[in-house]
Residue, then its C-alpha position, 0 to 999 in steps of 0.5 A: m490455507h486452501s491448496g489451490m491458493a497455496d499453489r497459486e502463491d507458490q507459482i508467483l514465487h516460481d515465476a519471479a525467480a524464473r524472470n529474475c524479478a527485481a526485489v527489495l531485501s529487508l534485513p532486521s537489525a535492532g528493531m528496524l529493517r535495513h533495505s537493499k535493492s536485490r533481484f531473484l537469481g533462480e532456485s536451488d535446493g528447494g529454496l529461492v536464490i536472491a542477490s545479497a546485500p552489499g556491506e551487510a555480511a556481518l548482519i547476514q551471518s548473525l541472521i543465519a545463526g539466529g534463524e531470524p527471517c528477512v523480508v523480500t518485497f517485489k512487484g508483479n503485473s497487478s500486485k505487490t508481494a512480500f514474504a518472510a524467509r530464513i536465510l539458509k546460507v551465503i553463496p559466494n559465487w552464484q554464476m549469472n552467466e559464463g563471465l559473471a558471478v555474484e554473491a547471493l543468498l539462499l532463502a528457505f521457501p516461505d510458508k506464506i506470502k502476502s499480495v496486495q492488489r495494485r490499482s491504476n490509482y493506488r488506494a493507500r490506507v489512512s491510519e488512525s494516527s495520521e494527520l490526514n483529514a477530510r471534511v465533506w459537504r453535500l453540494a447542489e448541482t449548480a452550487d459554486l465549489k469554492t463557496t463553503p456550504m451551510d453546516a446543515q450540509k456537512i456530513r461527519c466522516d472518517l477517512r479510510d483510504l486515499s488515491v489520486g482518483g478518490m477516497g474511501v470513507r465512513f459517513h456518520g449519521d445522527d441519533g442512531k440514523p444513517p446519514k442523509i446522502t445518496a449514491g451519485e450525489r455531488l460532494r465538496v471535499e476538503i482535505s487537510t494534512g496538518q502541514a499545509e493549507p487544505f485543498i478542495l475537490e469535487g466528488r461523487m458518492r459511490q454505492p454505500t454499504q450500511t454498517p451493522s450499527g445502522d448509524s453510518i455507511i461505508t462508501g467511496v467518493a470518486f474525484k472529478k478529473l483534475e488534469s483539465h486546468l492549472e489548479g487541478r494539476r496543482i492539486l493532483a501533484i499534491l495528492t500524488h505526493i500524499v498517496g506516495q507517502l501513505q503507500r511507503e508507510e503502508l509497505r513499511r508496516m507490512r514488512l515489519g509485520l511479516a518480519a515479526g511474524 
């Protein structure tokens, strides 16, 4: 790792410890993770001190004995950060202030951390196993959004990520040629979850990137603002719920991956 990047990552943890940043402590157990609310309490002996997990004394001792890492996740001003670290020891009485002591854990300073940029509209990745799907049609400027366009206007697509403000997609063409669509074009988007009725949004295509194969493009679709009418607010609530589910699944995979690594 480049030393400048390593220094910046180390500083993120030093700042979190100094600010007593809230965190989630995830302890591996039987192939799963047990999550507990926690908090950075400071630094000691070259490691990080965080609040312990209530009721997990036996599991913590087994992790210490086996040298198996836990996972810590926390939010910064513009990013979400996670790292895996060994628990070095339990500190029974970490002095918070003159009148308060809590049980804490001393963690080895991690070799690497992973930060995920947070957006004003968080864009969550859609896995290949997800039941979430999108169908897209090119739409004339004067066409009614609620009327299903002709099949010739449909663009084959794979949904890559989703936020309440837009989505990332791969559009496919035919016969080895890229799809017939241009940046700024008006689109009709139908999103389905496999559990409820599909819902319709209006979008505009962003600048595309052609893939090496030449028969598809990777691009984004910006949704038209939804807050201005009752139906739009209903769809916004559905989108917010879906993105929240995707975000929780993405974070769970990140924690499991760090723990396995």
